[in-house]
N, C-alpha and C positions, 0 to 999 in steps of 0.2 A: 097504826104506824105513828111513831112520835115525830116531833117537829124536826129533829136532826136527821131522821131517816128520810123524811119527805124532802128536806133541803138537799141532802146528798143525791137523791134520785133526780130532783129537779135540775141540779147543777150538771149532772151527767147527761140528761136529755138536752140541756142547753148547749153543751159543748158539741154534742153530736149534730144538732141542727145548725149551729152557727159555725161549725168546723174550726173551732179554736185550736184543736190539736193539729199537728202537721199532717197533711193528707197522705194517705197510703193509696197510691194509684194502682190501677190494674187489679183492684180487689172489688168483688161485687158488693153493691150497697145493700145492707140487710133490710129486711122488712121493718117499717117503722112501728115500734110497739105502742099500742094505745092503752094497754092494761098491764098492771103489775100485781104480783101476789104479795100480800103482807106476811108478817111473821105468824099471824094466826091462821093463815091459809086463805083469807078472803081476797077477792079481786077488787082492785081499785083502779079508777080511770087515771091515765097519765094526763097531767096538765100540760098542754102544748103552748110553748112560749115562742116569741119571735123578736129579734132585735130591730133596730131602725136602720134604714139604708142611708146612702149619702145625701138623700134629700129629706132626711128626718121623717120618713114614712116607714111604717112596718112592712116587712117583706110580705107577710100574709096577714089578713084580718080575720079569716075563718078557714075552717077545713072540714072535710066530710069524713066522719068516723066510719068504722067497719060495719056499722048498721045502716049507713047511707044518710045519717042525720047530720046537718050542718051545725057546727059548734064554733063559738068564737075563740080566737087565739088570744093568749095573754101577752101583751106587749111589755117587754122589759128592756133595759139598757144597762149594761155593765159599765162601771166607772173604774178607770185604771189610774186615776190621779186627780189632783185639784189644780186649778190654775192659780194665778197670783191673787185672785180675789177670793179664793177658797171655794169657787164653784167646781162641781165635778167635771172631769174630762172623760169623754167616752173612749172606750177601748177600740183600737183599730185592728179588728180581727181579720184574718185571711179567710176568704170564702172559696168554696169549691169552684165556683164559676170564674174565679180569677186565675186558676191554674191553667197554664198553657194557652192563655188568652191575651189579646192586646191589653196593655197597661196592667198586666198581671205578672205572674211569676212562672218560671219553668218548673215543671213537676218532676219529682223523683220517684222511682219505683222502690220496692222493698229493699233493693240492694244499693240504693243511693245513686242510681244511674238516671241521667236526664232522659225523659221519655219523649221529648220533642226537640228538634234542632234549635239551637240558640243563635239568633241572628242579631247582629249589631253593626252599625256603621262605625262605631268607635269602641275599642276595647283597650283599657289601660290597667296594667298591673303595677303596683307600687311595692317598694320595700321600705319598711319602717325601721328607723334606728331610734332606740331609746337611750338617752344619755344617762349617766349615773345620777343626775339630779331629777330624773323622771321626765325631762323634756323629750319630746319625740320629734323626729324629722322624717317626713314622708317624701321619698324620692321616686319619680317615675322610672321604671326600668324597661317594660315591654309595652308597646302600643301598636294597635292597628290604627294607622295614622289618622285617617278620616279627614274631613274638611278642616277641623280646628287645627290639627297639627300641621297640615299642609299650608295653611295660611300663615302660620308662624315660621315654619321651615320650608320655604318654597322649593328648595332643591331636593326635598325628600321624595317627592312623587306621591301622587294621590293613591296609588295602589300598593304602597310600601307597608311592610310591617317592620317597625323600628325596635331594635334591641339596644336600649341605652341611648344616650345622647340628648334626651329631653331634660328640661330643668324644672325645679320647683319654683315657688314664688320668690325665693331669695336668690335665684339664679344658680343654685348648685346643680351640677350635672349628675343625673342618675346613670350610673354605669352598670353594665351587666355583661355576662359572658354566656356563650352558648356551648353546651356540651351535648354531643349526640353519641349515644352508645347503641350500636345496632349489631345485628348478627345475620348477614345475608344468607339466604337458604335456598334460593331457586333462581330461575331465569327472569328476564325482563327486570322490572323494578324491584322484584323480590331479591335481586342479586346485588343491590347496592345499599350501603348504609345511608348515604346522602346522594340523592338523584336530583340533578338540577337541569331544567329544560328551558331554553329560550325559544318559544314556539307559539304559534297561534292554535295548535291542536289542543283538544281536551284530553283528559286522562284516558279516554277510550281511543284517541287518535294515535297513529303510528309514531308521530314525532315525539309524543310524550311517553313513549315506552322505551326503556333503556335497552340498547342493543347488546345485551349480555346473554350469550347463548340464545339469540333471539329467534327461536322457532317455537310455535305453540306446543307446549308440553302435552296438551291433550291429544296430539297426533301419535304419541307413543314413540315407537322405535325411530321414525324419521327425525324427531327432535333430538334424540340421543345421538344417532349416527352422524348428524350434521352439526352438532353443537360441541362446546368445549366445557360445559358446566362451570363457567367462570363466575367470579364474584368480585366486586369492587367496593372499596371503602368510599370512593367518590366517583360519580359518573356525571359527565356534563354533555349536553347536547345543545348546539346552536345552529341556527338556520337563517337564511334571508327570508324573514317572515313577510307575508303579504301585508300591505297597508290595511289598517282597520277599516278605512273607507276609501274607495276609489270612485271619484265622482267627476262629472263633466262640469266645467266652470263656464259661466256666461259672461262675467265681467270681473275686472280687477280695479281696485283703487290702491292708494298707498298703504292702506291698513286692512283691506277686506278682500274677500273673494265671494262672489255670488254664485250659488249653485244652480244648475239648470233644473234639478229635481230635488224637492225637499228631503231632508234626512228623516228617517223613522226614529221613533223613541228608542228602539233597540240600538240603533247606530249612535245616537247622541249619548246613550248611557256609557259608551266606551270612550268618550272624549274627556280630556282633562286640560286645564290650563298648562301651558308650557310644552304641549305635544308638538312633535315635528309636523310640518306641512310642506310637502314637496310639490312642485309643479312640473309640467313638461314644456313650460315657456322658458326659452333660453335668452341669454344675452349674447348677440352675435359677435360682440367684440372679444369674447373669451374663447380661447382655443378649444376645439372640440375633442382633441386628444392630447395626452401628455407627451413627454419626450421619448417614451417607449412605444408610442402608438396606441396606448390604452385609452378608450373613450373617457373623457373627463366629465365631471359633474358641473356643467355650465348652465344649469337651470336655476330658477329662483326658488328660494325656500323661505319659510317663516315659522314662527312659534305661535300657537293658539293663545289668544287672550280670553275670548268668549265666543259664544255661538248662539244662533237661532236655527230653526229648521232649514233656512235657505241661505244663511250667511255665516261665514267664518271670519272672525275678527282676529288679526294678528298684530304683533308689536311692530311690524315692518317687514319689507321684502328685501332680499339681497341674494346674490349668487354665492352658493356655498364655497367658502374658502378662497374667493377671488380677490378679497382685500378691499373691495369698494364698500365702505361703511356709511355712505351718505344716506341721510334720511329722505323719505319721500319717493323712493324708487317704485315704479309701477311696471309690472310685467306686461310686455307688449305681445298680445296674442297673435300677431302676424309672424312671430318667430317661434316655431315649434321644434322640439327635439326630433331628430331623425337618426341619431347615432345609437340610442338605446330604445326608447319606445317609438312606435310609428303611428301614434294617434294623429288624426287629421283635425282634431278639435282640442281646445285647451282642457287640461285635466288637472286634478289635485289628488295627491296620495297622502292621506292623513295617517300619521303614526308610523310611517316607514322610515327606517334609519338610512343614512348615506354610507355607512361603513360598519362592518361587523368586527367586534373584538370578542374572542373567547375568554380572554383574561387580560386585564390591564392593571399592573401593579405600579403604583406611584409612591415613591418613598422620599421623604424629606429628612435630611440630617443637618441640623443647624449647629455649627460649632460654637456660636454664642451661648447656647444652652448648656454646653459641656465645659467650656473653659472660661476662666476669668472670675472676677469677684462676685458676679451675679449669676453664677452657674445654677441651673435648676435640674440638670440631668447628668447621667454618668456614662451612658453607652456610647462608645466611639467605634464600635465594630458592627458591620452589617453583613449578614449572610442572606443572599437572595432566597435560597431554598436548599435544604439538605435532606438527602435521602440516606438513611442509615439502614443498610441491609445486613443482618447478622445471621449467618447460617451456621449450623453445628450438627455434628454427628452424621455426616454423609461420608461413610467409610469406603465407598467404591467409586472408581473413576466414572465420569459421565453419568452421575446419578442426580444432577441438579442442573437446572437452566435458570439463568438470571438475565433479564433484559432491563436496561435503564430506559432513557428517553427513546421513544419511537415516534417518528413522524411518517405518516402514510398519506401520500398525495395521489389522487386518482381523478381523472377527468374523462368520463365515458358517457356518451360519445362526444368527442371534442375534436377540433382541428389540431393538427400536430403542433402548431405554434400558438395554441390558445393562451397558454401561460406566458406573460410578458417576460422580457429579459430581466426585469426588475424583481421577479419572483424568487423567493428563497425559502429554505426551511430553517435557517439559523443565521442570525445577524448579531454582530457585536458592534455597537456604535459608542465608542468611549474615548474621546480625545483626552489624552493624559493617562489613560488606563495602561499600566505596565504590561499586563498580560491579557490576551483575549481568551486563551484556552490553555488549560493545564492538565496534562495526563500523567499520572504517577503510577505507571506499571513497571514491571521489572522482567529481566530475562527474556523469554520468548513471547511475552504478551504483545498483542497488537494495540498500539495506541490509536490507530485509525486503519480501517480496511474498507475499501470501496472497489468498484469495478475497475477503476483506473489507479487511484492512489492507494498505496500500501505502506504503512508506517509502523514497523515493529518497535519494540522498546529497546533498551540499551544492552541487550545480551551480546554474546560472542560465541563462536564455535570452540569447542574444547578438544575435538579430535582432529588429527592432521587430515587435511583435505576437505574438512567441513566448511560450511559458510553460514553467515547470518545476514539477512537482509537489513540494510540500514534504511533504504527507501526504494520504492519501485513504482514507476508509472507505466500503465499499459494502454495500448491503442489497438482496438480490434479493426482489422482491415476487411474490405469487401472480398478479398481472396480467401477468407477463412483463417488467415494467419493473425497472430497477435504479436505486436512489437512491445518489448519490455525495455525501458530505459531506467537505470537505477544504479545504486551503489551497494556493494556487499563487502563484508569482512570475511577473508579466507584465512584458515590456519595452514600456513605453508610448511612449517617444520614441527617436529614432534615436541621439541623443547618448549615448555611453557613458562620459562623463567625470564624471557626477554620479550619485551613488547614488539620488537622489530620482527619477530617470527610470525606475526599476523600482518597481512597486507590488506589494503582497501582498493577495490577495483570499481571503476566507473565506466559504464558502457552499455552496449546494446545486445539484447538476446531476442531470438525469434522463437516463439511457441514454447517457452519455458513454463514451469508450473510453480506457483507460490503456495506453500503449505505452512501456515503460521509464520515463522521467521526464517524458513529454509527455502532456498531456490534450487530447482533441479530441472534437468532435461533441457530441451530446446537446442538451438544452435547459437553459440556465442559469436558475436561479430567483434569489431575492434574494441579494445578495452584500454583504459589507462590504469596502471597499477602503481601504488605507492608501497614502498618497503618490499618489493617483490623478492621472494625466496630469501628472506632474511636480510636483505641489503637495506638497512635503515637509511633513510634520507634520500632514496632514489625514486625517480619517476620513470616508469617503463611503459612502452607501447606494445600491446599484445594484439596479434591478429590470429584468425582461426588456424593458419598454417603453422604458427609457432607456439600456440598455447600448449602447455605441458612440456615444452622444451625451452630453448633460449627465447627470449623476447625479440622483437624486431630491433628495438633500440632502447637505451636507457640513458637518462640524464643523471649522472652520479653526484653524490654529495660533495665531491671535491671539485665540482665544476666541469668535469670532463664528460664527454658523450661517447657511448659505446654503440656502434652499429653492428648488429649480428648478421644482417643480411646484406644484399646488394643495395647500393645507393644510386638512385636515378634522379637527375635534376632536369625538369622541363624548362627551367630558366637558368640565369646566371647564378653561380655560387660564389659568394664573396667571403673572404676570411680577413678579418681586421688584424689578426695577430700572426706571427710566423708559425708555420706548421711544424709540428713535432710528433714523432711516433706515428707516422701515417702509412708506413709501408710494411706489410706482412711479407716475410721473406720465404716461407716454405709452408707446406701442408702441416708439418709438425708445429711450426710457429703459429699457424692459424688455430690449431687445436688447443695448444697450451697457452697461447697468448702471452709468450714470454720473450719473443725476439722481434725486433723491428728495425728498419733502417730509419734514417732521419733526413729531412729536408730542411735547409736553413736559408737565410737570405731574405729576399723580399716576399717569399711565401705564396707563389702561384703554382698550382698543380692541376693538370688535366689528365685523366686516365681514359683510355679507350676500351678497356676490358676489365673484368673482375680479377682481383688478385687472388688466384687459386692455383694450386699445383697443376702443371701441365699446360698452362696458357702463357704464350709469349706476351710481352707488354710493350707498348709504345706510349709515350707521353711527351708533353713539353713542359719544361720547368724553368722558371727564371731563378735559378739557384746561383746567386752571386756571379753573373756572367762577366762582370768587369766593372771598372769604375764608371764607365759611361752608361751602364745599365743595358738592358736588352733581354733577349730570350735565348735559351740554349735548348736544343733537342737531343735526346739521348735514346739509345736503343738498349733495351734490357732483355735478358733471357730469364726464364723461370728460376727463382731462387737468388737472383743477383741483387746485391744491395744497390741503392740508388746511385751512390757516388762511384760505383764500379762500372757503370754503363758506358758504351762508346758514344762520344759526342758526334752527332750527325751533322748539325749545323748550328751556327751562331749568328744571331741577327741583332745589330744595334744601329746607332745613328751613323756609323762609319760604313755600313754595308752589310752584305750577307756573305758569310764564309761557310762553305760546305765541305764535307770530307769526301764526298763522292761526286758523281756526275749530276749535271742539271739536264733533265730530260723533258722535252716538250712533247705532248701527245700527238698522235697521228692527225695531220692536217692542221696542226696548231703552229703558232709562231711565237717569237720573243718580241715583246713590245718595248721600244726604247723611245725616250723623249729627250729633245735638246733643251737648252736653257730657256728657249722661248715657248716651250710647250708643244712644239711640232712633234708628231708621232711618226715613227717608222717601224716597220715590221721586218724581221729577219726570219726566213723560213726555207724549207727545202721544197723546190718545185717538182713537177712530175718527172723531170729528167734526173732528179737526184742532185740538182745543183743548189747551192746556197744562194738565196735571192733576197734582195732588200727592196721594199716598196713603201710608198707613202700611204697615208690613210685613205687617199683617193684612188689608190691602185697604181699610180705611176711609178716608174723605176727611179730610184734615188741614186744609186751608185755608192761606191765606197770611198772613203777618205782616210788615208793612213800614210805614215812616213815610209812604209815599205809594204810590198805585197808579194806573196810567194804562191807559185802555182806548180802543178805537176806538168812537165813538158810532154806535149802530145802533138802529133802531126796529122792533119786531116787527110783522109785517103785520096781525095782529089778535090779540084776546085768546085765540084758540084756535090760534094758530100753534104748530108743533111745538116742544117744549122738554122739558127734564128738570128735575124738581123740584130747586130750589136754584140753578138757572141764573139769572143776572141780566145786565142790560145797561142802558145809558143813552142818551138823546138830549138835545137842548138844553132840553126842557121837562119830561121825566118820567124817573123811575127805575123800571125794569120788573123784576118778580121772577116767576119761574115757580114757582107754589105747588103745582102738581100737573102730572102729565103733560099737556102741551098746554093748560095753563091759566095765563094771564098776568094779573097785577094790577099797577097803577101808582099812583104818588103824584106830585103836582105839585111842581115845583122853584120856589123863589122867591128873590128877591135878599135880601141881608142887609148 
């Protein structure tokens, strides 16, 4: 073998023993060759060489050959360069023992796949920009934060993976974007492109498994029969997670809490500076409930600064959200929470939040960046979120379902009033915001549909007799009935050229049905109708007995009022203007509404019956009774005009004038008063005689310039009479001086 052949073989053996070539893992190590065959067919012994280790000692000094004899190894050292003095520099070759070992390197298999997990407290990916002049700028883009990044950016959180936001030495921010392309194919986490979980569970725990068709597919048919084969681009799960550590506290200072039991290493491994620490020690001066009766968080909280197995150091204590920011507050363990937890000893809850947000978007738009001489931005429009759903090629009715936002609230098992009155599914809080909600539907679409509230869009009925719901509110009663109150548009007339041929009705219906924008069935109660039956500008009142015919009453656009039924007043009716056209004169006139009588003058009218054919009428009317004023009474017959009636009586300040007799009822009298107010009564006694008496019952007598009587003669001096009674005939004047005792005196000429 010549020199070059031996050199080539020696180099080959050196690379094999020193592992200068990249390792090929998972491949069996071949048997070490000790002999080789030369070109002439003879066998020669391989010379075994060894390099130096990090302590400048050879890895081996001798070896046992295949005959069992010990032989010395040849020590060699490759040089891969010279230092500044010209001295050789040893090559730093990778050795097999360094693969997948501490302070070594990760190994790759034949396919370039890492053969062992790579673990690191900090991982940083950089993006290098090379300028045209060859200068390069390295910007950090993705990092597993670690302690170094957390100490620089304390708000980042020690468990964060940061995409962008870190700076290079010159302060330039390295920005990056995250693009995720997925293709969900199954249930659970295989059903979402991006699955996000806020939970204490592991990947094997239920809380970290997406509830997408969430039944174990390995059960076969039950998983299919009870699932929906759903997939989601984004799935999110949040929960009220347990505290990372729940521990009993033995003492508090202004900045520490001492634990009754030391923490384990596993527990301390979950702690980080800035972590929440809640207690069950309360401030008794803070209310235990809010204005809605919900238990408030009146306990002391802190943020972790550092820790030992028995002590947590915080930056200070205060009651969450109470506003007392004074330093040096010390939780008093004699005041423990009883509205939430019921521990009888002081406790700490490490890593537990006080409020859960599923999503919190905070947007800042600064006009100084957009307008003015120093503007740095252009965008002055903000869209919170836009969902663009574009469907195509659905040629059959009801072949597609689309649902936008859905909020599902469930509390089982819970008290009926568990959710406070301040709970809601949707809130808009925007002072100065012109619109809180915009619905842009058309025709028969429903802008809002609920068990009570029903708000269709801006459609209208096209066929005569049809209706379109403008709004409807429903109330379910314990009787099983449902009251509907709302407004509807009705098409009254067939003609569609005049807007007045549609009316709007507002009122009550019992047990009707809403189908999209059309209301049907049920029993209509009283309704207000605008433009009823084509009468533009009118407002009519409809009740069940008149619907479909004439309304009860209408207020017309000329200011007049039409009453189609009877009018009953439980109180006084006052008219400030003279009455006109108030008297219907006949059945024909009632039907045609073309003829009427008139009342003029001061304008008071009282009717005792309805004005219809076949009914006599009586009323009193002050129809210009005279210059002194007063009232006149008339008697009318059916069909008679008001001014053709017979005047029965006239009353004014001068007295009462009657056309007929004045009749007092049986046993009644006529009361008269003198100028002093003394009262006297004139009546017919049991004998049929006209009698006068005072209010005390005594006889008053008559006073008049003349008195006329019918001449009669008692039958005898003992004829029946009452003391004081008298009578006359042509010869005598008779006086009853006692009961049944008459005396007389003779009459003579003069």
